[in-house]
N, C-alpha and C positions, 0 to 999 in steps of 0.2 A: 242389266238390272236383275237381281236375283229374286227378291220377294216382290210380288205385285200387290199393291194395296187394293182393297176392295173399292168399288165405285164410290160408296158413301164417303170413304176417307179422301179420295181424290177430289170429290166435289167439295167437301168441307175445307180443303186447303186451297181451292180455286179462289182467286181474288177478283178476276174480271169476267171470264167467260168459260162456258162449257158448250161445245157443239157436238152434235151426234148425227152421223149419216148412217141410215139404214137402207139396204138395197135388196133385201130378200123378200120374196112373196109369201114365205111361210117360215115360221120359227117353231121351236119345240112346242108340243101341245102342253096345256096346263089346265087345271080344274076350272078356272074362270072362263077360258075359251070353250071348253067342253060344255059348261053350263049354259053359255050363250047359245051354243049350237042346239041345245035342248029347249031353248026359248026363255031362259032366265034373262031378265033385264035389270039394270042397275036403277035403284031409286036415288036419283041425283040429289034429292032433298035430304036423304039420310046419309050424311057425310061419313059417319062412323062405319057404315056398311061397305064403303069402297075406298076410303083413305088408307094408304099403306105407308110404311116407313119411308119408301122411296119418295112419296109426296112430301113428307116432313123434310127430307134432305133437300128437295127442290125448293120448297118454300123458304127454308132457312138460307139457302144460297141466294135466292132472288132478293130476300130481305136485306142481305149484305151488299147488294148491288151487282151480283154476278148475273150476266146476261146468259140465259139458257135457251138454245135453239136446237131444234131437231128437224131434219129433213128426211123424208121417206121417198125413195124412188120405187114406183110400183108399176106392175104390168096391168093393163086393162083389157078385158074386164078383170076386176080384182078377184083374188082368191077369197074364200070365206075367212081365212085368217086375217087378211088385210081389212075386210069388211068389219070384222070384230075389233081390230086395232083402231080403225077410224072411230067406231062407236065409243070405245073406252078412252080415247085420247081426250075426251072431255075432262077426265081427271088430271091429265098432265097440264092442260090449259088452266084449270082451276088452281093448280099448285103454282103456276107462274111461268111455265115453259111456253115458248112460242114454237108452233109446229106448222110445217108446210109439207105439201105433197106434190111430187112431180111425176107425171106419167112417163114411163120408160121410153115411149115413142119420141119424147122431146129431148132425149139425151144422146142421140147418135153422134153428135159432133163434140161431145164432152169426153175428156179422158178421166175416167173414174177408177179409184182403187178397187181391188178385187175383194176387199173385206169391209165390213162395217167397222166403225170406230167412234170413239169420243176423243175430242181434243180439249185439253184444259189449259187456259191462259196462253194459247198459241205456243206452248213449249213442251207439253207432254201429250203423247197419243197412246190411247189404250185401244189396241186392235182386237177385234173379236173374231174367232174362228168357229165356223159351224160346219156340220156334216151336210151332205147333199140333201138329207131329209129334214134339215133344220135343227138338229140336235146340237146343243152346246158342246164344243170340243175343247177349246182352250182360249186363253187371252194372253196378250203380251203388252208390255209397256215399253215405249221407246221415247228417248229424248233427242233423237237424231234430228237436228234443225232442218236439213233439206227435206227429209221425209215429212216432218210436221208441216212445213211450208207447202209442199205439193198437195198433201191431203187437205189442208186448210183452203187452198186455192180451189180444189175440186168442190169442197163443201160450198164455198161462196158462189161458185157458178151454178150449182144446183139450187141454192137458196134464192138467187136472183130470179130464176125461172119458175120456181115452185109456187104453188097456190096455197094461200093461207088456209089453215084448217077449217075455219068457219065458212069458207067459200068453196072448198073442194067437195064436189058431189060424187058419191060413189056410183059407178056405172053398173 
C-alpha cells in the first residue's frame, strides 16, 4: 500500500470495529502533557476546553455503531506520562471509546507484537513505529490477513485480562 490514509479517514471508513493496542510507557512529549506536569488540570465541565477533532471522530464512529476499544499495557509503578494518559483518558471515554489497562507483569505468557497498532474491521492494521525515546517515526498500513489475525488475537488476550479504565488505580 503506497499512500497511508490518516487515522480519521480509516476510522470514518470503519463499519464495525476499531481496536488499539498501546505498549509503551512513554510517548513523545506534547504541550498538554507538559502543562499537566506544571499542575494544569482539565475542567471536565468545560468540554470546549478539552474536546479535540479526535473526539469528534470517535463520537461519530461510535454513533454509527463502530465498537472502539483501546488496551494499554503499562509498567508499574507507572511513568508520569502514563499517569497523565490515565488522567486524560476521561476524554476518550466521554467520546465513546472503551479503555482498559493491563499491568505488564500480567503479560509474561502472552505473545505480543513489538509495535503499537490500530486494527479496523478485522481487516486493516495500522502499525505505529516509535523511537526509543517515544518520538513518532513512521506508520504502515497492512491488509495481510494472517498478520491482522495474529495481532487481533493478541489484542483480545490483553483485553480479556485488562482492567476497565474506571477500575484501574494508578500505583
